[in-house]
N, C-alpha and C positions, 0 to 999 in steps of 0.2 A: 504494500500500500504505500503511500507516498509521503510527502511532507504535509503534516497536518498543523504545523505551528506548535505553539506551546501546549503541553498536555493539560487537559482540564483537571480541575481540582477533584479530589476524592468526593464521592457523593454527587458529582455532577457529570459523571461519565456517561455519555449517551452515544448511540451509534447512528447519528444522523449526518455524518460527514462521509464524503466519498471523494478520494483524490484531492483533498483539501478544499472542496467546494461544498457548501451547504446544499443538500438535496432539496429540490423544490417540491413542496407538497401540493397536491391538487387543491384547487381553490374552493370547490363546492363539496358539500357533504356527500352527495351521491357518488361523485368521482372518488372521494376518499374511501368510501365503503367498497367500491368496486376494486380499487387498488389493493385494499387490505385483504379482500377475498382472494385475489390472485396470489398475493404473498403468502396467505395462509395455505392455499393449495400447494404452492411451491414448497413450503416448509414440510407439509405432510408427505409429499413425494420424496423429498430429500431424506427425511427421517426413516422412511420405509424402504426406499429403493436406491438411495444415493443421489449424488449431484448429477451424475450422467443421465439419470432418468428424468431430470427436471427440464425437459425440452419445452419450448413454447407451446407445442401441440399438446403435450401431456398436461401442462398447467391449465391450458384452456379447457381440455376435456374434464379435468377434475373440478374445475370451477364452474363448469356448465356454461361456458361462453365460447365464442368463436376465436380462432387465432387472431383475427383482425382486432378483436376487442383487447387482447393481450398487448398487441403492438401499439394500441392507442395510449397505453400507460408506460410501456417499457420499449425502448428503441431496439433492444437486443436481449438475448438470453444473458449476456454478461451483465447488463444493467439490472436485470431481474435478480440474478444470483447475488450481485453486490448489495443491492438494497435489502436483501433478506436479512443481512446483518443488523441493520438499524431496526427493521421490523421486529425481529425476535427480541432485541433489547427493549424496545418500547412495550411490546405485549407483555413481557415478563417483568416489566417495571424495574429495570436495572438501577435507575436513579433512586427510586424509593428504597430498594433493597440495600443499597450501599450508602444511603444517606447517613446512617449512624457512624460510619467510618469517619467521614469528614467532620461530624459533630462531636466525636469523642473528645473528652477533656484532656487526654494525654496520649502519647504515642503507644504506650503499652495497651491501653484500652482500645485504641484504634486497631492494633493487631488482633485482639479478640474479636472485635466487631467484623473485621475483614474476614477472618477465618469462618465465622458463622454465616456471613452473607454469601461468601463464595460457595460454601457447601450447599446452601439452599438454592442459590441461583443455578449452580451446575446440575442440580437434580432436575431442574426444569429444561435446561437447554443442552444437556449432554448428548442426546441422540443426534441432533442436527450438527452440533459441533464436531462430534466424532466422524460423522459422515463427510463433512467438509474437509477435516484434517486428512482422512484416508485418501481422498482423491486430489488433494492439493498438488501432488507431484505430477499428476497426469492430466489434470483438467485446468486450463488457464483461468476459467471463471471461478473455480473452487480455490485456486491459488490466490487470486485477488481477494476473495472473501476472507481466506485464512490469514493472509498478510495483514488485513485490517484488524481482525480479531487479535492477532499477536501484537500488533502495534499498540492497541489500547490496553491490553493486559500489561505489557511492559511499562507503558506510561503510568498506569495506575499503581503498579508495584513500586516504581521508582518514586512516585509521590509519597507513598507510605514509608519507604526506606529513608527518603530525605527528611521526613518528619522525625524519624528516630535520630538521625544524625543532628538535625537542628536542635533537638531537645537534649543532646548529649547522652543519649541512652543506646546508641548503636553499639553492640558488643565489640570487644577487641577482636582484631583479626579480619574485620570486614571493612570494605569500602562501600560507598553507595553503589558502584558498578557491580562488584562481586555479590553483594547481598541481593541486589535486584535480579541478577541472573539466577541465583540460587532459588529465590522466591518463585521466579517464573517456572523453574523446574519442579518445585514442590507442588505447585498447583496445576501441573500439566494434566491434560485430559486422561492420560493413561493411569495416573495415580488415583484420581477421583473415580474413574471407571472400575479399577481394581477393587477399591474399597466398597463401592456399591455392589459389585458382583459378589463380594464376600458377605453381603447381607447387612452392611453398615447403613444406618439411617443418616439423613443429612445432619440431624442433631449430633449424632456420635462423631461423624466426620468433622464437623465444626469444632466440637469440644477438643478432640485430640489434635486437630490441626492448630488450634490456638495454643495448646501446650507446646507443640513442636516449634511453632514460630517464636514463642517467648524464649524457649530454651536455646534456639539457634541465634536469634538476632537481638534480644534484649539484654543489655548489660546488667550484671548482678548489682544489687545495692552497694554503693560505696566504690564501684569500679568506674572507670572512665571519668574520673573527677581529678 
């Protein structure tokens, strides 16, 4: 994905940007509903059959409209798949789910809130995220979507780690760069999927991820002073 300017603050991360440009929303309610129905159909196809199956014809059929109707809203399949990122984030209320991270009174509490929010958010979006990740190496449209997702994950992680550093509580041995990279690895789809496959609930994942993040990144009392 490309240059998006400064990362948004935690709790205000939304997926309504594409290649650095604000995606223009349809002006009237009927058009917005039609667009949402197409994106919903695309999401269902991607979750069930993968990104490759989400052709313009398949989306039209699932949404019960003509291919021409799809092209009225999306100039290409690439546009459709790219805008699926913002649609999923909006439908699953990413801003609301992560608001407590930005509102946390201190960096340690922000880690806790992040762990919980991420676990519950991934429980909602993991099927589509895994499908996109799997096909990102072979499907250019999936790659574009996945690059956007990773850009914003990294930007959000970095904002969290920078807060630890700014408050003087980033544990010894870490820099903002290395801690951000490690956090990105710890919240990878494969880690979350493994825990869900083992029967862990989002609450349990969030609780133990919080412990892990504190142990890894938060300085012990009296250290770093």
